[in-house]
C-alpha angles and dihedrals in degrees: 000000000000122000090250092052091048092051091049091049091051093047093050094045090049091051091051092050099046106030095093093044091051091050093046087058091054095255135117123231104237099176147324122222128186110191142156107249126176108325097338147026130283126204103201118194110193118197134176144177137181108282093024136275123278123224092244090057091053091049092049092050092048091052090049100048100036095074091045091054090048092052094046089049097188097138110093098201132060107257144176116241113222120185111191146148120248095243132229097295095040121173114246116214111156135054090247090055091057092044092053091056102044108154095026126117115257139179114216125191115193133204090229133018119283112198087347097307135096095193123054126178115191149104124298106247099174145319122219140145093006095309126114112206114208129181105211114235110271094012136097099211123093123229117213111216119185108228088226092068097049111112095177137353128185136173112250124217117237113209 
């Protein structure tokens, strides 16, 4: 098994184990990342909810899932567990991330031009069938961006 496959297996198994616990605590599982960082490994559990996540909620979730992960013992390396929220300018990677933030301002950078541009700032209109629909800021039209050409997408903060 390649390192990438092993990481993906660990991330998926972690999601399966903790999803119900996250939801029971009134949170939404945004993502799980298992990455080498510094001299070791980090298992990052990223959670969210409307209105934002409080530090106490992150601590409670960490205390709840840490023993479960220890008992299941499916991660071959020593690791640090980090339970966090994605932050105000969170990176969006998956269709469900875009769907959760319909109506919010986003900055999308594409691998290739879409309607002549590689950077689009606008509001998420919809996401379906592999297409992100964005209404550029100050415009009425909607740009259709295939998810496969998105290099990076982040929420933008409107002041």
